[in-house]
C-alpha positions as CSV (number, residue, x, y, z in Angstrom):
1,M,0.0,0.0,0.0
2,K,1.3,3.4,-0.9
3,N,0.5,6.6,1.0
4,Y,1.1,10.0,-0.5
5,N,1.2,12.7,2.2
6,M,1.3,16.2,0.6
7,R,1.9,19.5,2.3
8,P,-1.1,21.8,2.4
9,L,0.1,24.2,-0.3
10,A,0.2,21.4,-2.9
11,T,-2.8,19.4,-1.6
12,W,-5.5,20.7,-3.9
13,L,-3.3,20.7,-6.9
14,F,-2.4,17.0,-6.2
15,L,-6.1,16.1,-6.2
16,V,-7.0,18.0,-9.3
17,L,-4.1,16.6,-11.3
18,I,-4.1,13.0,-10.0
19,I,-7.8,12.3,-9.3
20,G,-9.7,15.0,-11.1
21,D,-11.3,12.4,-13.3
22,A,-12.3,10.3,-10.4
23,L,-13.9,13.2,-8.5
24,S,-15.9,14.2,-11.6
25,G,-18.1,11.1,-10.9
26,M,-19.5,13.0,-7.9
27,A,-21.4,15.3,-10.2
28,S,-22.8,12.6,-12.5
29,A,-23.9,10.5,-9.5
30,N,-25.7,13.3,-7.8
31,A,-26.2,16.1,-10.3
32,K,-29.4,17.3,-8.6
33,L,-27.5,18.6,-5.6
34,D,-25.4,20.8,-7.9
35,P,-27.2,21.3,-11.2
36,S,-25.0,24.3,-12.1
37,G,-21.7,22.4,-11.5
38,S,-22.1,19.0,-13.1
39,N,-19.3,19.5,-15.5
40,Q,-17.1,21.6,-13.3
41,P,-13.9,20.3,-11.6
42,I,-13.9,19.5,-7.9
43,E,-11.4,21.2,-5.7
44,I,-10.4,19.6,-2.4
45,N,-8.0,21.1,0.1
46,A,-7.0,20.3,3.6
47,D,-4.7,21.9,6.2
48,Q,-2.8,18.8,7.3
49,G,-2.6,17.0,3.9
50,I,-4.1,14.2,1.8
51,E,-3.4,10.5,1.7
52,W,-4.0,8.2,-1.3
53,L,-4.7,4.7,-0.1
54,S,-4.6,2.9,-3.4
55,E,-5.3,-0.6,-2.2
56,E,-8.4,0.5,-0.2
57,K,-9.3,2.9,-3.1
58,V,-9.7,5.8,-0.7
59,Y,-8.6,9.4,-0.7
60,L,-8.2,10.8,2.9
61,A,-8.1,14.5,3.6
62,R,-7.3,15.7,7.1
63,G,-7.6,19.0,8.9
64,N,-10.4,21.4,7.9
65,A,-10.9,19.4,4.8
66,K,-13.1,21.0,2.1
67,A,-14.5,19.7,-1.2
68,K,-16.3,22.1,-3.6
69,Q,-17.8,21.8,-7.0
70,G,-19.9,24.6,-8.3
71,D,-22.6,25.5,-5.8
72,L,-22.1,22.4,-3.7
73,S,-19.6,22.3,-0.9
74,M,-18.7,19.8,1.8
75,R,-16.4,20.3,4.7
76,A,-15.3,18.5,7.9
77,D,-12.3,17.8,10.0
78,I,-11.7,14.6,8.0
79,L,-13.0,13.6,4.6
80,K,-12.7,10.1,3.2
81,A,-13.7,9.6,-0.5
82,F,-14.2,6.0,-1.7
83,Y,-13.8,5.4,-5.4
84,R,-14.3,2.5,-7.8
85,N,-13.0,1.7,-11.3
86,T,-15.3,2.1,-14.3
87,K,-15.3,0.7,-17.8
88,S,-14.4,4.1,-19.1
89,E,-11.1,3.9,-17.2
90,K,-12.2,6.8,-15.0
91,D,-12.4,6.3,-11.3
92,E,-15.7,7.2,-9.8
93,I,-16.4,8.5,-6.3
94,Y,-19.4,6.7,-4.8
95,R,-19.3,7.4,-1.1
96,I,-17.9,10.1,1.1
97,E,-17.5,9.8,4.9
98,A,-17.0,12.9,7.0
99,N,-16.1,13.3,10.7
100,G,-16.0,16.4,12.8
101,K,-18.1,19.5,12.3
102,V,-19.6,18.3,9.0
103,L,-21.3,20.8,6.8
104,I,-22.9,20.1,3.4
105,N,-24.6,23.0,1.6
106,N,-25.7,24.3,-1.8
107,L,-28.2,26.9,-2.9
108,I,-31.2,24.8,-1.8
109,Q,-30.4,23.4,1.7
110,T,-27.7,23.1,4.4
111,V,-27.1,19.9,6.3
112,S,-24.9,19.7,9.4
113,G,-23.8,17.3,12.1
114,E,-20.8,15.8,13.8
115,N,-20.5,12.8,11.5
116,G,-21.8,12.3,8.0
117,I,-22.1,9.8,5.1
118,Y,-22.8,10.9,1.6
119,D,-24.0,8.0,-0.5
120,L,-23.9,9.2,-4.1
121,D,-25.5,6.1,-5.6
122,Q,-28.6,6.6,-3.5
123,S,-28.4,10.5,-3.4
124,L,-28.5,10.1,0.4
125,I,-27.0,12.1,3.2
126,V,-27.0,10.5,6.7
127,M,-25.9,12.6,9.7
128,S,-25.2,11.4,13.2
129,G,-23.7,12.7,16.4
130,G,-24.5,16.1,17.8
131,N,-25.9,19.3,16.3
132,L,-28.0,17.5,13.6
133,Q,-29.8,20.1,11.5
134,L,-31.3,20.5,8.0
135,D,-32.0,24.1,7.0
136,T,-34.0,24.9,3.8
137,G,-34.4,28.5,4.5
138,K,-38.1,28.0,5.3
139,E,-37.9,25.0,7.7
140,I,-35.4,23.8,10.1
141,V,-35.4,20.1,11.0
142,R,-33.4,18.8,14.0
143,A,-32.7,15.5,15.6
144,S,-30.6,13.9,18.3
145,D,-30.0,10.4,17.0
146,S,-29.8,10.6,13.2
147,L,-30.9,12.8,10.3
148,E,-31.3,11.6,6.7
149,F,-32.0,13.5,3.6
150,W,-33.0,11.7,0.4
151,E,-32.3,14.2,-2.4
152,K,-34.2,12.5,-5.3
153,S,-37.4,12.0,-3.3
154,K,-36.9,15.2,-1.3
155,I,-37.6,13.5,2.0
156,A,-35.9,14.1,5.4
157,V,-36.1,11.6,8.2
158,A,-35.3,12.8,11.7
159,R,-34.9,10.3,14.6
160,G,-34.7,11.0,18.3
161,D,-36.1,14.2,19.9
162,A,-36.9,15.3,16.4
163,S,-38.4,18.7,15.6
164,A,-39.4,20.7,12.5
165,T,-39.8,24.5,12.8
166,R,-41.4,26.9,10.4
167,Q,-41.8,30.5,11.5
168,K,-43.5,30.3,15.0
169,R,-44.8,26.8,14.7
170,T,-42.9,23.7,15.8
171,I,-43.8,20.0,15.7
172,R,-41.8,17.5,17.8
173,A,-41.9,13.7,18.0
174,S,-39.6,10.7,18.4
175,L,-39.7,10.3,14.6
176,L,-40.4,12.8,11.9
177,T,-40.7,12.2,8.2
178,V,-40.8,15.5,6.2
179,Q,-41.8,15.5,2.5
180,F,-40.5,18.6,0.6
181,V,-41.5,20.1,-2.8
182,E,-39.7,22.7,-4.9
183,D,-41.3,26.1,-5.4
184,K,-41.1,28.0,-8.7
185,N,-37.7,29.4,-7.7
186,G,-36.3,25.9,-7.0
187,N,-36.3,26.4,-3.2
188,L,-37.5,23.5,-0.9
189,K,-40.6,23.9,1.3
190,A,-42.3,21.2,3.5
191,K,-45.4,19.7,2.1
192,Q,-46.3,17.1,4.7
193,I,-44.8,16.0,8.1
194,D,-45.6,12.6,9.5
195,A,-44.9,12.3,13.3
196,Q,-44.7,9.3,15.5
197,G,-44.2,9.0,19.2
198,G,-44.9,11.7,21.7
199,V,-46.1,14.3,19.2
200,L,-46.1,17.9,20.4
201,I,-47.1,20.9,18.3
202,T,-46.7,24.4,19.6
203,T,-48.0,27.6,18.1
204,P,-48.2,31.1,19.6
205,T,-51.8,30.3,20.8
206,E,-52.0,26.6,21.5
207,V,-50.2,23.4,22.5
208,I,-51.3,20.1,20.8
209,V,-50.3,16.6,22.1
210,G,-50.9,13.2,20.6
211,N,-49.3,9.8,19.9
212,E,-49.2,10.1,16.1
213,G,-49.9,12.9,13.7
214,I,-50.0,14.1,10.1
215,Y,-49.4,17.7,9.4
216,N,-50.4,19.0,6.0
217,V,-48.1,22.0,5.9
218,I,-49.6,23.7,2.8
219,E,-53.2,23.6,4.0
220,E,-52.1,24.0,7.7
221,L,-54.2,21.0,8.8
222,V,-53.2,18.6,11.6
223,T,-54.7,15.2,12.1
224,L,-53.8,13.6,15.5
225,S,-54.6,10.2,17.1
226,G,-54.0,8.6,20.5
227,D,-54.6,10.5,23.8
228,V,-55.0,13.9,22.1
229,K,-54.9,17.1,24.1
230,I,-55.4,20.6,22.8
231,T,-54.6,23.4,25.2
232,R,-55.4,27.1,24.6
233,G,-54.7,29.2,27.6
234,D,-56.5,27.7,30.6
235,N,-58.8,25.6,28.4
236,Q,-58.2,22.0,27.4
237,L,-59.9,19.5,25.1
238,N,-59.2,15.8,25.3
239,G,-60.1,13.0,22.9
240,S,-58.8,10.0,21.0
241,M,-58.6,11.8,17.6
242,A,-58.5,15.4,16.5
243,E,-58.5,17.6,13.4
244,V,-56.9,21.0,13.9
245,N,-56.8,23.9,11.4
246,L,-53.9,26.0,12.4
247,Q,-54.9,28.8,10.1
248,N,-58.2,29.6,11.6
249,G,-57.9,27.9,14.9
250,F,-60.8,25.5,14.4
251,S,-60.5,22.2,16.2
252,R,-62.7,19.0,16.0
253,L,-62.2,16.2,18.5
254,I,-63.5,12.7,17.9
255,S,-64.1,10.1,20.6
256,D,-62.9,6.5,20.1
257,K,-66.6,5.3,20.3
258,S,-66.7,5.7,16.6
259,L,-63.9,3.2,16.5
260,G,-65.5,0.8,18.9
261,G,-63.9,2.3,22.1
262,T,-65.4,3.6,25.3
263,K,-63.7,6.9,25.9
264,R,-65.6,10.1,25.6
265,V,-64.4,13.5,24.5
266,R,-63.8,15.8,27.4
267,G,-63.3,19.5,27.8
268,L,-62.1,21.6,30.7
269,F,-62.9,25.3,30.5
270,T,-61.8,27.9,33.0
271,P,-64.0,31.0,33.1
272,K,-62.5,34.4,33.5
273,R,-62.8,35.9,36.9
274,R,-65.1,38.9,37.2
275,T,-63.6,42.0,38.7
276,V,-65.7,43.2,41.7
277,K,-65.8,46.9,41.9
């Protein structure tokens, strides 16, 4: 096995000259993440240097490592790029592993965390460790265990103390699945959020709790099931299922009797105290 350790000044030049063709596979494998830079060269640099592990087919960049192509950039303390041989005699990067203060961004979204895996074949980013976050400019999705972003299907999966925030509204659960769509300007915006396990929705005027929920973000409609509680000020509604319109504040609770259960819908209302003159 041969290792080539280059000084920082020559690091990026080494990669462009020796593995420029290999790195160009990153664009063809995941052109959607960088539509403007699919034919542009990729520049990689690192403070400490780069190793070429030929037998393992890995390029290893250490120390504030950065990879950039067009509008797409990826940085971390350590970057490991795995490549494979192709019939065209050009090596192709198919997986990048990053460790330490990972940040992947382009003009559409920013994904960050302590550790990351970028699977180019599946157009999949998987983040783990601390400070997990996906920021689209409209929504911020966070998690404590793992955060996935599927670029082709435009779906984010947040696990462990997961949350999605848009303006002053936040939905929390153990597991969140966020479906995005692109607007006319190419920006991502949430279309639907599926929540499982300890669902909590907070707005400036209410707190909504349930076991499972579906949030239609575009129409601002929430459907909850399982021990639902809706709290507005001192008033509280309890039921097995609920439909909540976050736009106009209309709520409808449903008992589980319609599902063959025995629980009734309950409401607790606290009247305002009258001031005695």
